[in-house]
N, C-alpha and C positions, 0 to 999 in steps of 0.2 A: 504494499500499500504506499501510496505517495502521501507526503504531508501537505502537498500543495505545489504550486509552480515554483520552479527552481529560479532563484534570482540570477541575472546575468552576472558573469564572472566580474566584470569591470565594476559593478556596484558593490559587490562583495569585497573586491580588493580596495575600493575606495573607503569603505567601512573599516577595514583592517588597518589601512594606512592612517586614518583619523585616530584609531585606538593607539596605534604605535606612537604616533606623534604625542598623544597625550601621556603615554607611559614615559617617554623621554623627557617630556617637560616636567612632570612630577619627580623624576629622578634627578634632573638638573637642579630643581628647586631644593630638593633634599641636600644635594652636595652644597650648595650655596649657603643653606641654613647651618650645615655642620661647620663650614668654614668660619661663618659669622660667630659661631659659639666656640670656636677654637678647637673643634673636635677633629680627629682623623677622618679623611675622606677616602682613603685608598680603597676600602672595600666598595663603597658606593660608586666610585669612579670605574673600578674594574668591572662591576656588574653592568654599568652603563656601556662600557666599551664592548663587552660580550654580546649584549643585546643589539647594539648597533651593527657589530659584525654580522650577526645572524640575519638582520634585515638587509644588509648589503648583499649577503650571499643570495638570499631569497630574490631580491632584485635582479641580480645576475643571471639567475637560472629560472626564473619564472617569467614568461613572457608578458603576462598581464601587468606586473609591476613595472616593467620597462615601459609599456604603453602609457602608464601614468606618468612617466618622466622621472621616476624615483632613481633609478640606477645611475650612479656616478654623479649625482647632483650634490651630494653632501648635504641633503636636506636635513639630516639630524645633527649635523655639525660634528665636532669631535671634542673629546676631553683630552687636553694635552698635558696638563699638570697633574700629578698624582697625589700630592699631600697639600699643596697650597701652603706649605710652611707650617701646617698644623702639627701638633704633638701626635706621636704615634703611640 
């Protein structure tokens, strides 16, 4: 039995991309909050880098993500410093 009409792939990908952007935004906000409090950020930054890497791999190998212009755009930015001078 079918649950109903299947959503077009690009619509599903659009929703997933929106969710991914929100996740990255929340994780980035967490990193900034930790920095402001003088807390270590390495774990949060590594988690964010792993998530972004997974999204970039998905974009490279899934044609729908490429159609949305995600692949190679650096849409999610990058985390370049790992502790921001915070205590470990």
